[in-house]
N, C-alpha and C positions, 0 to 999 in steps of 0.2 A: 412398589408391589402392592399386593391385597391387602397385606398386614400393615403397610405403611399407612395406605389408605384408611383403614380402618382407627388407626392410631389418630389419624390428623381428624378424623370425624368426630373420636371420642375427645379429643383437646377442644375441639368447637364447641362441642356442647357443653364441658366444663367450664369453657369461657363464657357462654351464653346464662349458665346458673353463677358465676362469678367465684368460682372454686378453683381455677386453675390461675395459680399465681405468674403469668406468662406478660413481661414487659411487653408496653405497646410497640415498640420500633423493633421490636423481635419475632412478631407475628407474621409480617407478609413473609410470603414462600416458606417459612417453617411450619406455620399452621392455616393459614390464610392462601388454600392454592391459587384463587384469581386473582390475587392480589400482589403484585411483584416488589413494591418500594413503601418506603413511610410516605410521602407525599401523597402518593393514591389512598392508601388506608385514611388519612388524614381528611382527603376530600371526600372520600364514600363516605366516613361515618358522620362528617358533619351533617350530609342530606338523607342519612339512614333513617328507619324505624326506630322508636323509643325500645322495640323488643329485641331488636339485632345487637345485643350486648356485648358478644365477642368482636365485635366493631369499634366500641365506644372505648374512648379515652377516660380515664377515673383520675382525674388532678387532685382530689382530696377526699378523703373518709371523715367519717362523721367524729373521730377524737383529733381530727385537725385544727390547731389554733395557730394564727398567724405569729412569726417570728417578730418579737419587739425591732421596730425600728433602729432603737440604739444598738441592738446586736447585729444589725446588717452594714452599719456605718462604718466605713474603713474597709469592708470586707469586697474581695473581687471573685463576682460569681463566674462561675465555670459553666457556660451553657452547652445544651447539647442540642441536635438539628430540631428536634421536636418543639424545644420552646423558641427557637428561633422562627416556626413557620408560626406557633401560636401570636408571638410578640408580633410579627411582621401583619397578620391579619387583625387584630386588635389596634394596630397604628399606633403601638406604644414603644417604638425605638427612641423616640425622642424624649419621652419622659424617664425610660430606663437610663440613657446617660446623664439625666439631673439627679437620678437617685445613685449612680454608680458611675462615677468620674471615670473607671477602667473596668472594663469587663475582658473576660477570657474565653477562647474557643480552642478545642485542640485542634493538632494538627491533622488528624484523622478525620474530626468531621469537617474541617474546612475540604479535606480532599473528596469527601463522600460530595460534599454540597458541590465544590468544582466538578465533579462526574455527574451529578444530577443536571447540572447546567448546561452540559455539553448540548449542541443545537441538534446533533443529528441521532446519538445514542443514548441522550438523558431522559429526564421524567416526562410522562405524558403531562405532568402540570408544571413544566417548567416555567410557565408564564406566572405561576403562583409564587416562585423561588427570586423571580427578578429583583423584586423588591427588597428581599433580602441582601442580596448581593449589592444593590444600590446604597443602602443603608450601611452595611460595613464598609464599602468604599469611602463615604461620607465622614465615617470616625473610625479609620484604618489607624490611625495613630493613637487610638485609646483603646485598641485590643490586643490582648496579649495572645501568643499563639503557642502554649506550652505543648510538649510532645512527651509520650513515653515509649519504650520499648516492649512489642508485643510478648507475651509470656512464654507463648509457644507459636508451634505453626499448625495447631490443630485447627481443622476446617469453619468450627463454629466461632473460635476466638478470631479467624481470619475474617469472617462473614461480617461479625458484628464488633471489630474493633474500634469503629468510631464511638461507641456508647461504651465499651469495657474500658477503652483508653481513660475515660473522663475518671472512671473510679481508680485508676493507677493513680494519673495527674492527684487527685485530689488527696491520695494517703499522705501526702509532702505537708499536707496542714495551710497551703500557701492561698489555697482557693475554697469557695462555697458553692456546692454543686447546684446547679438550678436547671431542675428537670420538670415538667409539668408530667409525667407519669409517677402517680405515686409507688407502683409497684418496683419502678425503677428507683427510686429513693431509698426505700428498704432494703432494696438487694444492694446498694451503693454501702450502706451501715457508715455512711460518713454525713457530716453537717449539710443539710440542702433545705432550698426554699423552691417555692412555686411561684406561677404567676399571681396567684391568690396573694400571697405575702407581698408582691411588689405592688399589687392593687393598693392593699390596705397601708402600706407605708406611703405611696403617692396621696394618697386621702389624707393620713396623719401628717403630711408635710406640707398640704396645703396644693401641691401639683394638679392634684384631680379635684372634684368636688364630691360629695358622697354620693350624688345623683351621678355624675359620670362614673364613677367606678362601679357603681351598682348597672349601670347599665353594660358595661364591658361584662360585668359577670352575668348579666341576663343574654348579652351575646353567645357566651359558652354553654349556657343552658339549652341557646336554641340549637347549639352544636351536638347536644348529645351528650356534654362533659358532665362527669361524676364529680358534684363538687359540695362543699360544705359551706354554707352562706351565713355570714355574721347577722345579726339581729339589725345592726346598723344599716346595712345595706339592702335588707328586707325591706324595711321602712322608707328608705331612702328613693326605692325605686316606685313607691306608690304614687300614681298620678296626684298633680295639685287638684283637678275636677273632682277627687272623689271627697273632698273635704266639703264640697257643696252641693253633695248629694243630697236631694230630700225623700229617696226612696232606695231600697236594697236595689230593686232593679236599675235604677239609675246609677250605683255605685259600682254594681258590676257589671254594666255597660260600659261605665268608665274604664274599668280595670282590664276590661277584654279589648276595648279599642286600643288601648297603650300596647303597643308593640312587645316593648321591654318588659312592663310590669307582666303582661299575658306570658311572656317566654320564660320568667324566673321563675313564678307561680306553676306556671305548667310542668316545670322540671322538677321542681321540689314536691308538688302533690301529683306526680304521675300516678295513675293508680296499679301501674305495675311493681310499684313498690309495695312493702309490707304493712297493713293496714295500721298497726301499733305506730310505727314511726310515722306515718301521714299523719294520724291524730296528735301523738305526742308533739309535733312540730306546730301545726297550727294551734295547739292548745297555748305552748309558748308565745307563740305570736299574737293571739286574741288578748292574752292576759297582759302583755306589754302594753296593748293599744287601750285597755280597758282601764289599767292603772293610771294613764294619762289623761286628766280630764278636759285637756285641750282639744283632744280628739273626739269628733261628734259620734254619737250612739247610730246613727243612719251609716256614716263610713265604716264602723268598726263592724257593724251588721252586714254592711256591702262584703265585706272581706269574707266575715264567715260564712256568708252566703255562696261567695264565690268558690270556697273549699268544698262546702256542701256537693254543690253542682259538678266539681271534679270527681269528689269520692265516693259518692252515692252509687257510683258504677263499679265499685270496688267490690269483686266477689264476698269479700269477708264483712263487708259493711251492714251493719242492722237495720232493718226495716220496722215500722215506718221510718219516713223522714224526720219525724217529731222525734224520734227515739234517738237518731245520729245526732241531731241539734241538741238535745241533751248531754250526750255523750263528751261534744266539743265544750259546753258550758262547763260539765264536769272535770274535764281535764284541763281549763284555763284556770279554775278554782285549785286545782290539785297541784300547781306550780310551787316549789319550793318556797319562794318568799312571802312574808307575811302579807296578808290582803285587808285593805282596809274595808270599812262597811260601805264606804262610796264605790269602791271597783266592784264589790260583789252587788250592789245596785244597778251598776252599769251592765253587768253582765247578765242580769235579770232582763234588762230593757232589750239588751241585744235578743237573747231567748226570746222576748216576746215579739220582736219584730221579725226572727226567724220563722215562729208559730205562725205569724200573721200573713208573711209572704207565703210559706208552705200551702195555705189553705185558701188564699184569695178570697172570691167571693163567698165561698163556704164558710169563712170564720166567724165563729159565732161566740159566744160566752161558754157554754159546753167544752168545746175543743182548747179553749184558753184556761177552763180549769182543769182539762184533762194534762193538760203541759206540765202543771205544776205538779201533779202527780208521777208522771213520768220521771220527770228530773230528779222527785225524791225517792224513786227506787234506784235510779242510776246512782246516785248519791249513797245509797245503804248499799248498794253492792260494792261501789268504791272502798266503802270504809271498812266494810268486812272483808275483803280480800286483801287491803294490806294492813288491816288492823289500827286504822287510824282514830283518834279519840282527841278529846278536847280542843284546843285550838287548831289543831292539825287536821281535825276531821271536815270532812265536806257540808255535815250537818251545820257545824257552827258557822263555818265560811261563807255558805250559802244563806242560812237564816241571816246575817247579819245585815242582808242587803234588803230585807223585808220588814215590813214593821209589824211587831208582836202584837196578836189581837185581832188581825186581819183577816180576810178571809183565804187571802193568799199565802201567808203563814201557815193559817192550820191546814190548808190543802197540802202543802211540800211538808209540814212535819208528821202528819197523819201517815202521807203514804212512806215517809222515810221509815216510821217505826214499824208499821205493819210488813214491810217488805224484810226489814231488820229481823220481825220476829218470823218470820217464814222463812229465813236462809236458817236461823238457828234450828229450827225443827227439823229441816231437812238433814242438819249437820247431825244434829241427835239421833235421827231415825238411819243414820248410815251403819 
């Protein structure tokens, strides 16, 4: 009826805003009228736009950290249907059984899989489920099939017993829930893992190389899955050709041409995310690259330029591009760990390359000098906002990368002092 229709529309809007905590497997039929089953939702979501958040799977949020492999060892993971589909699509069944000699699949999940595989009345995407069936048959002796008794005959419980059964089975303490839906893992209130944990463990065990694991993660990004990606895998996905780049343009072209690298960073740096998150993340990556003098300046600058190209279209991104570049450099210097003078010097070189790339044929000494002033102002604003002083201040950190007494050093410090004085006067005038 009309009231139900309005209620569903409201839920869809809330899902799109990321404020409706509805597990992924419960959205078909209940919230998404046009989606009748989980395999259909999964296939639609993989091809959806970045803005269709009500269709997207969130595997992990920013606070996620991988479970230590030692804690996973000897456990028997209890998989839901969603995770079976993700594992199948990523071709991870064989590595999974190397990591876990035994896995478990609830009886209700098995029955739901059989229903979806029925030739006539099954899923529209039955062909996508056939590899799951084949993999489970091949490892039949290594699969436990526990079951639990339904709590009641309520329609909701009956409709979602394949997932609710998993929670009841896990309460015995014999199994570790394996679900790729962070909302369902939170709902279960039981120890749990997801495919990201498995990829990190496979990397740790040497079953996958860091780049192989990163490619799997990049594939998830291309499917619009919400992830938290470790710095190790962000760096592993960078193409080898990036290190040989002789200019920012060559480096950006190398990243754009690499399907997996482009997919991963397009997912991380999607402009529909809050600007502060995009800036903070890029600052951490840039700092890690700047701290290692094995990375060429051109390749580091190319990654920074790749970020600028993505983020400059964000509605909260400042203009002109020179100031956006200065914000990125300041954010990299802001990262908690101690910064060496060499790292600061490398950040200045990256900044110079970004400024030169921005202005191209119109680049001259005047624009270069102005860029030192812009970064000085940005550094003063950050130090004032966060009450930074001494070695923690951006003034100290960034100045250490310049030679005292040079024009560059003086331009930066004069702009910093002037801006800090101006901010102090504004504060007194309030």
